[in-house]
C-alpha positions, 0 to 999 in steps of 0.5 A: 890046761891053758899051758898045754901046747894044743890049747890056743886060748880060753872062752869065758862065759860072763853074765850080764850082771857081772859086768853091770851091777848097777845101771850104767856102772860097768865093771869089767874087772873079771875080764881084765883079770882073765885077759892079763892071765891068758896074755901072760901065757901068749894065749887068746881070750873069747868072751861069751856075753850071757843073757840067759840062764838055766836058773832064776834071773839073778844073774841079770842086773837088778834094775832090769828086773825091778824098774817098771820101765823094763816090764819085768826085764826077763821071761821065765823059760822051761825045758821040755824038749830035752835040748838042755839040762832040764831046769826052768830058767830065764832069758832077758826080754830082748824083744822089749826095746828098752831091755835091748837098748840096755844090752846094746849099751853093755856091748858098746861099753865092752867094745870101748874097752876091749875091741881089738884086745879080745880074740872074739866076743859071742852071744849065746845060743838062739834056742830058748823056750819061754814059758808063755803061761807065766810070761808077762813081757809080751814074748812072741817068736817073731819079735824075739827073732828080730831082736836077736838079729838087731843085737847081732848087727849092733855087736858087729857095728861096735866091735870093729876089730874083734870078731863078733859071733852069734851062736845059732842052733834052734829058733823058737817056733821053728823046725827045719827052717819052717819059718825061714828064721835059720836061712835068714840068720845065715844070709844076714850074717853073711851080708853084715860080716858077722861070725856064727857058731853053736853050743854043740858039736854032735855029728849026725844027730838028727835034731841038729841036722834038721836045723842049723847044721845044713846051713853051716855046711852051705855057708862054709867059707862065706862067714868071717868066723865060725866058732863051735863049742863041744859042751859037757853033755856032748860027751854023753851022746852016742854017734848014731852011726857008730852007736858009741860015744863021739871021739875027739877025732869025730868032733874035730873032723865034723866041726872043721870039715862039715861045719867049717869051724875056725875055732872049737871050744871044749868043756874042761871035762873033755877026756883028752884034756886029762891026758898028756898033750900030743907033741 
C-alpha cells in the first residue's frame, strides 16, 4: 500500500511502553525502523503517542503502574456511550502531575531524537470515560482537561521543527461546548501554534456535529495543521443524508472542505486501498 502513488505516508501508533520499557530507558528502535522504511520510499511518517487503550493498562510502563509515587498510574475506563469499540480499558492518569511529568519526559526524549525528521507527532483523542466507581487516581473532568492542555503546550515547546498535533473529538463531562472545554481547546491551539485533528471523519453525524466539528469549521485556516483519521468503524456508518455508507469522495470532501484537513489518515481496511491506484 505504501508504494501507491496516492499514499503520501504512514501514521504509526506507538504505545508509551514500547518507547520506555524501564524508567528513563528509552527505546525508539520501532520508530527508527519505520522511518528508515518510509524514507527509502520517499514517504512521510507520523507518530501517534498512545497513552490510552481499549484494553488493560499493560501497554503503559510497568514502573508507572507499580511505583507508589504514581498512585496507580492509570485509571480504568468504560465505554457506555457507543463512541468506541465497547471494551473496558485504561488511560494514563495525566491529571496526576507525577504521571504527566513522566509523559512529558517521553515527549522530550522523542523530540531530541526525531524533531525535524518526522512529518508530525500527535496525541490521541481527548474522549475518554473514566470508571469513577473503580478509579483510585483522583480523576476529575477539570483536572483532565487542564492536563491535556498542558501536554499540548509542552509537546509544542519541545517539537520546534516537526508539527505537533492534538486529536480532539469529545471532552468528558461536556456536550456541545457546555463547559467551554472545546472552545478553549481551539483558542489555546491557535494561540500556541498547535495543530489539531481527530480520530474520525463522519460527515453530518450528529454527535460529532455537536462537539468538535463546528470548531474545526470555525478555525479553518487558523491552525498550523489539521490531521483527520478515517478509522475502521467509520466505514460501517451511514451518511444521515444519503442513508448509505460514506464514499471515499464524501470522506475527502468533508475532511478537506469542511474540517480543513491538511492530512488524512486511512485505516488499511479502506476499500479504495484495495483497488488499483488512480493515475
